[in-house]
N, C-alpha and C positions, 0 to 999 in steps of 0.2 A: 330737719330730721332727716338724715339720707335712708335712702331706699337698700334693704341688706340684699348683697349678690352671690351667688355660688355659681362659678363655675365649675362642673364634672367632668373632669378629662383633660385641665387646663394644660396639659404638656403635651398636648397633639398637636400640629400646627393651627387649626382652628381656635381651638381651648388659647393658645400661648397668645396668638393676636386677639383673640376678646379680653382675655385677662389685661395684656399691657395696655390696652386702649382704656379701658374703666377705669386703668388705675391715673389717670386723668380724668377720667369725667365728676362735675362736680356733685352728681346729685347723689351719688352709690358710695356703700362702704362695700368692701371686698368679705366674705367669709372664706375659710379656707380650713382644710383638714392639714394634723399637722403629718410631715411624713413619713414617721413608722405608724402611725394609724391610718395610714393612706387605705390599705386594706381591710380595716375595721368596719362590717355592715353595719355593726348599731352606731358606730359615729359618724357615718354617712349618711346614714337615716335620722340621726338628730340634726345635723346639717341642712341636711336637704328640708325638711319640717321646718327650721327658721327662718328661711332665705323669702323676699319677698319676689324674686325673679330667681328662677336656677335654669343656668344655660347646661345642653346636655352637648359633650362634644363626644363621643363614645361613638364604636359599634353598633349595628343594630340594634343585637339581644341585652347588651349592656344595656341602653338608653332606656330600654324597657323595663329591666330589671330596676332602676334609678326612680322612673314614674312609679313601680310599683310601691316603693318604701315613700311616698309623699300620702300622708295618710288627715291631712288639714284640707281645708278648702280654700285656704288664704293663699301658698306660695303657687307662684303659677311657672311655668315650665316652655321655655322655647329649645326646640330638639334641633339640634341642626345634623342628624345622622338623617340618614332614607327612611326611618321607620315607621313613622306617622304623616307620610307625605299626602297620601290619596287615602287616610282614616276618615272617616267623615264627623268624627267627634273632634277631628285637629282642625284650626285655622288657617289657610295656606299662608304664609309668610312673604308676600310681594303687595306695603301697601297702596303702591297707584295703580292697581285693577280696582277697577270697578265696582265699587263696596267693599272693597276688599276694609279698608282702613278702619273704617266703622267696629266692623267683624274683629280686627287685631286685636281693639283699644278694649273691646269688652272680653276676649276668652281669656278664658285659663289655660288655655293648650295651643300654641303655636307651633307649627311645624317651618322651620327652616328651608326655603328652598333650595335646589344645588345647582351649581353654578351654570351648566351646561343647561339646564332650565330657565333660569332665568332670564338669559338672552331671547331663548325661544318662545318664552311664553311672552314675554313682553312685548317681545314685536306679533304675535299670532294670533295671541288672544282677543284683545279689540278688534279685529279684523272678523273673528270668528263671531263674535256675540254682533256685530254692525250688520253679519247676512253678507259681506264684502268676499270670505274667504270662505268656500263651500266646506262642510263639515268634513266631509268624505272628501276633501283636494287630496293628492296622493302626495304628502309634502318629502320631499327628500332634504337633509341639509347636512353642514359641516360646523365643526367649531374646534380651532383651534386654541392651544391652553400653553401656558407654562407647564414647567413639571411640577412645582411647590401644590397642585393641587391633588397627587399622589401619596401626600404624606410626609413623616420622617424616612420611610425606607428608601421611595423612589428620591427624594432630595440627595438623600447619601450617594446613591447611583450615580446622578448626574455629577455631584460636586465630590465626590469624591474618587470620580473614575480614574485619573490619572496616579494617584497615590497609594488607594485602599487593594492591598495586596489580593484580597479574595473578589472584591470588583473587576479589579483587571482579567481574577481566572476565569470568571462568571464569562466576559466577555468572548475571551482565547475559546472558551470549550462552544460558545455557543454558534461557533465557525463564521461569525461574521468579520466585517476587520475591526480595530480600533477605533475608527469613526462612527460608529456604530449610532452612539449619543448623538453627536453632531447635527445630525439631519431629523427631519420631521419623520414620527412614527404614526402612522393609522393605527389604532389597536379597537377593542370591542369587536373586533370583527366576530362576533357572532351572530351581531346585532342584536343584542337583550341588552345593553348598555342599561344600568340603573335608576337613570334618570327617566328611563321613555315612560315610565305609567303615570311619572305626575304631571310630565309635557303633556300626555293625550288631555287628563285629567280635566289640567286647569286651564288648557287651550281649548277648549271644547269641542278638540275632534275626535270624529268616530274612530279611527283608526292610528297605531303608531305611526308616529313619524319612521322613515328611514334615515337613522345618525348615524356620520360617522364623525368620531372624534380624531382630534390629531394631537398628537405630545410632539413639543417642539423644545431645543434646547435654550430656554432663556427660563428665569425663575417663577415669573406671575404676569398675569395680563390674561386676556379672552377675547376672541373676535369671535362671533357666530353670523353665520349666514345662511340665509335663505332663499333661496331664487324661486319666483311665483311666474310663473305662466300668462299672460293677459287675459288669450284667449280661453282660457279657464274659471276666470273670476266671476263669480255672478254679479257684481254690478261695481262703481268706481275703476274700471278698467286701465285708468293711466295713470302712473307714477306718482303725478303729480297731485291727482285727484287725493291719492292714497298717503301721500307725502302729508297734505292739507287735513287728512280727516287725523292720524295719528299724533299731528301737531298741535291740534285741538284736544286730542284726548288727553294729551299728556302736560296739558298746558298747565300752567301754576307748579309744577311739579318742581320740588328742589332739586332729587339727585334724578331725575331720568330729564336726559333732554333729547329732543328732536333736532336733529341740525341742520344746517342750511339746507332747501333740496338742493342734490346733485353738487354735495361739496367738493368739486374735486379739486378747491382749494387748499382741503383740508389734508392729500396726500401731501407722501412726500416722493416725490420723483417717480411719481404715479401710481406707488405702494400702499397700500392701507397700512397704516400704525397703531398695531393693537392693545399696544403699552402704553399708549397717551392718557389713562383713566388709572393708572399704576396712583398707589398710594392715598385714593382717594374712594366715597363712594357711591360715585358718580358711575352712570350708565350713556352712554350716549348711541343715540340711533342716527340711522343714513339710511338715505332711499337713494337709488341709483338704477337708470332705466337706459333699455336700449328700443329699438320698435318693436319688439315681440313680448321683452322679458322685462322684472323687477326684479334689482337686488334690494333685502333689507340686511342691514348692516347690526350689529352694534358691537362696539367695544365697552369692557371694564375690567376690573383689576378682581379674577376669580378671589381673590383674598380679601378683597372689600366687598363691594355690591353681590357678587359671589359667594360671600362666605361671613366672614365677622362683621362686618360692615353692616349686612343687613341685618344681622343678630341683633346688634346694639339701636339699628334705627328700630327694630318690633320693639325691643324693650322700651325705648324712647316713646314709641306710639301706646304700649300697654299701660305705661305709668302718668299717660297726659302731659310730658313734658317736652320742650323742643324735639324735633324732629332729627334735629342736625347736632345736637348736644352732643361729643365729646366724637365727631365724625368729621371736623375741619380739620 
């Protein structure tokens, strides 16, 4: 008997990715709402309460509204929005963290992590838990991402920039040149990115990190870069020791791989390829060093381990089936 799955918001970027991946999943049956009934609250309520697992791929307020429509004790929810990522009644969906897999397996409500937060928390949480990184460490880091993470509007801005009259007019009126979309763009410069609260809570830090996301002209892929100053660490002050600790922490994990120490041979012409994990659910973690500093880097698909792939992985954990099913 197959599990009944409903993707609420399947026309968005993450919802569509989940829906397409699950069509090939051998253990699930997809539920859907007829197009003409998509705004019918009673019909949505009926489908929500039929499902074994519901994926919420909605804006925050809409996600909360959908959760409120679930009246039974059997429908389980994976929320891809930011609405519940720091809520104490929801389990945070990174199975590779210590003890988190068992919590996810038993949970009725799981909050899928944000893409930037995924690379940050996987890198930092083990170090804080072990007392290597002080919880009051003043972390500053950056993350480079493809434009697909911004959803349909940002995708159309980048992909129709040469052909869409409205977009060309918008660029012209901005006062910038026609190549504004060709260069990397720092954003969230109010320093209040929506992933900050989950980064702080689930890494164990006392304060929000100083976070700079950077949007670039490619469809998908993400590279998160976290610099550490050796003299400010509590213990394990060499990069080799930190690499060894992370390598042991994630030993045996299927999707999170700690790459060989100082993996300079993995570079292309001396540069780091952040798209190397695209079209997978893999996250690769690297440790580089200098005499005084350590650099931790992760790369993954922002639509894979950063969104839809992580959601399906969480579903598999919750259902007690093979964790990589539907993710090859």
